[in-house]
LUMDRENLO-704257 format. One record per residue: x, y, z of N, C-alpha, C in turn. Coordinates in steps of 0.001 Angstrom, whole numbers, plus 524288, in hexadecimal, padded with zeros to 5 digits. Example, Ala and Ser with C-alpha at 12.3 -4.5 7.8 and 13.67 -1.06 7.14 Angstrom:
# LUMDRENLO-704257
833867E9C681E788300C7EE6C81E78833907F31C81E78832327F73681BA8835667FBDC81BE4832648001E81EBE
//
This chain:
# LUMDRENLO-704257
802C97FB888000D7FFC480010801A08038B8057D8003B80213808697FBFE8052980D9E7FBD28027A8110C7FFAB80410812D0803D6800E5817968079D800B581CD9804E68031F81D1F800E9805B7823077FED4801308245D7FD897FEE1821F37F9817F9AC8235E7F5567F5998231B7F87F7F49B81FA87FCB17F079820F8800C67F1BC826928036E7F61E827AB805617F68E82E18809207F5758314B804AF7F841830817FF627F48C8361D7FB327F116836037F9E77ED98830DF7FABD7E81C831D87FA4A7E591832997FF067E6AB832E6803537E6F48352580A087E61083B5380A027EC4E83D15806EA7ED22841FB807C47EA16846188031E7E820842D57FEF07E3E78450A7FBC17DE1E845FE7FD477DDA08429C7FFFE7D7E2842508030B7D8BD8478E806947DC848482F80A137DE1884B6B80E027DDAC850A880C347E1A085114807787E196855708048E7DBB5859D0803FB7D9F8854C77FFAA7D3C1856AD7FF5B7D173858A6803CC7D1518555E8081C7CCB3857C080C127CF2D85AA580DFE7D4AD85E6B80FFA7D4D48630680FF97D400866BB80BF07D3FE8654C8083D7D311866D98046F7CD79869BF804207C90E865E2804A67C4B9865ED8050C7C226867ED80A1F7C33D8686980F957C30686B2D813357C5EA87111812457C8B98734080FAB7CA61877FA80E3D7C68987A9380AC97C645876E28054F7C31A87998801FC7BCB387B0B8029A7B9ED8762B804EC7B48B87580807637B2BD878BA80AA37B1FC87C4580B827B0E287FE9810C57ACB688269811907A9428801080CB47A4398825C80BD279F0087FD680FA079FF9878B98101279C79876AC8126C79E1B8732C8161679C08871AF8197879E4D8702581EB77A0078696B81CED79934867E581B357996386196819E779E72861598157179F6986436811FB7A4CC8630880DB37A83D8635580EDC7AA148676B813D67AE1B867AD817CB7AFD686336819C17ABDE85FD581B927ACF085B2081ECB7AF67855ED81B957AE508572E8168D7AE9E853E3812887B47585146812D27B7B2855FF8124F7BBEE854668112B7BF9D851AA8173D7BD0E8532A81B857BF2C8511D81F437BDF284A7A820177BB8E8491781C7C7B829844B281D387BD1684237818F17BE5D842F8815E67C3AF84306811DD7C72384234816257C91E84588816667CE288461A81AD37CE31840CD81DC17C9B0840A0821B47C9DC83C0E824BE7C983835FD822667C9408362281BF27C9F98320D818E67CFB2830D4819247D2758369C817D47D7C0835978163E7DA6C8334181B7D7D85383628820617DC3083420825A67DB0782C80825F07D5C182B5A824FB7D5F8825EE824227D86F8245F81E317D9268259981B267DD6D823118189A7E348822B78191B7E445825F981C467E9028271A81FA27E8EF822F0823F97E5D88222E8257D7E5F781DF2829917E7D781A48828F87E43E81866823497E4B381277820947E8BC8123E820207EAB98150D81BDA7F0218150C819E37F43B813B081D137F2C4816148218A7F82181645825147F8338105B827657F23180F238295F7F21680AAA82AD67F3F6804B0827BE7F335805E0823E17F4228014A820287FB0F801FF81EAD7FBC48058B81E25801B18068481C8E8064B8045F821C68042780599825368058F80411829FF804A57FEC182DFA7FFCC7FC4482B9D7FEC27F78582D007FC127F8358324D7F9F57FCD5832C37F8757FB8B839AF7F13D7FE37838B17EF3F7FBFE83B667E9887FD4A83C5D7E5BB800C883EC57EB3280453841997E87E8091D843297E5BA80C2F840317E77A80E0183AD57E78E81075837067E1EF8108C834387E0A2809E7835347DBDA80754833957D72D808858375E7D828808AF83D207D521809F7840C07D37680FFC8408C7D7A28132E83F527D5EC8189583FB67D3168192C83B7D7D50F81719836197D1068186F832377CB84815BD832BE7CA75811F3835D27C53181247835737C2838144383AAB7C6D7816CC83CDF7C29E81B2E840657C0DE820F883D497C2E382182839277C322827D7836607BD8A826BD835207BA7182334832337B4C582361831337B0B18269E834867B37B823EE83BAC7B03B8265983FFA7B11982B7683FCB7B55A82D5F840617B66A83270841217B4678377A83ADC7B422832A7836B07B1248374E832677AC2A836CC832587A8108317E836407A414832BC837477A19F8384783BC17A62C8373C83EDD7A4CF83A4A842D87A529840DC841267A95A841DA83FD37A9B38472F83C417A54784846838F17A2F88446E834B079DA7845638334F79A938468D8361379A06845458399E793B68453D83D3D794A884A4E84069797BE84A9F842147985E84EE68451E79894854EF8410379BCE8534683BCD79A8F8572983848795B6858D683750792B8855168351278CAE8546883325789CF85724837EB78A4A8564B83DFF787488585A8409A78A2785EF28416878D2185F6383FC478F86866AA8408778C538686483AD178CED866728373178970867C6832AC783D686A0483359781298666A8355177B81865728364C77A75869CA83A3477DDD869AB83F9377C4386EFB8434977E0E873518419E782BA8737283CD57835C8789C83A8177E4787C30835C077D27876CC834C9778228780B82F2F77481879A48335C772188781D836D976E408797F83A0776D1D87F0B83C76772EF87F3C83E677735C884BB84235773FC888C783DEC7773A8875E83810778CE88BA9834EA7754D88B9E82F4D7741B8874282F447712788770829CB773428861582470779F98859B825F277CB188569821E2781F988171822DC7857D87EAE820A97891F87D998217F78F1D87DBD81EF778CCF8822081B92791E8884F78197A795FA888EC81E2B79AD48869681B6279DCA8886981FA379EB388E348208679D9B8911581C3A79E25895FB81BB579AF78992382054796468966B820DC791D9899A7824D6792E48976182AF4796C78939782C54797048913D82FDC79B9A8940D8326979A2C8993F8369979FA9898BD8392679EB58996283E0E79ABA8982683F657990D8970B8453479B668933A8481879CF188FCB844807A042889EA848477A60288D1E849F27A79C88FA7848307AB788901D84BE37AC7C890C384FFD7B06288EED8525B7B0F488E62858E37B2088944A85A9A
//
């Protein structure tokens, strides 16, 4: 197994996720999709490191990442619903009262 091509693929996913967060600042649900792709990037890295070093810890961590992604999606959806009920929109430009 050649890990370099998998790390390259993972790096491409990570760069596209960062680019997606920086370029899509208008709508909150669209901003959360690149975060999910970056979690996929971390998952690929865990699996490649695990297989290349013959260790099961990376695979066990990779099985926990979908749980973290599901929790993040549930909390994000709850924030979307509450924000929409209070403000009437989820466009980022109109949401400045969330800042602490």
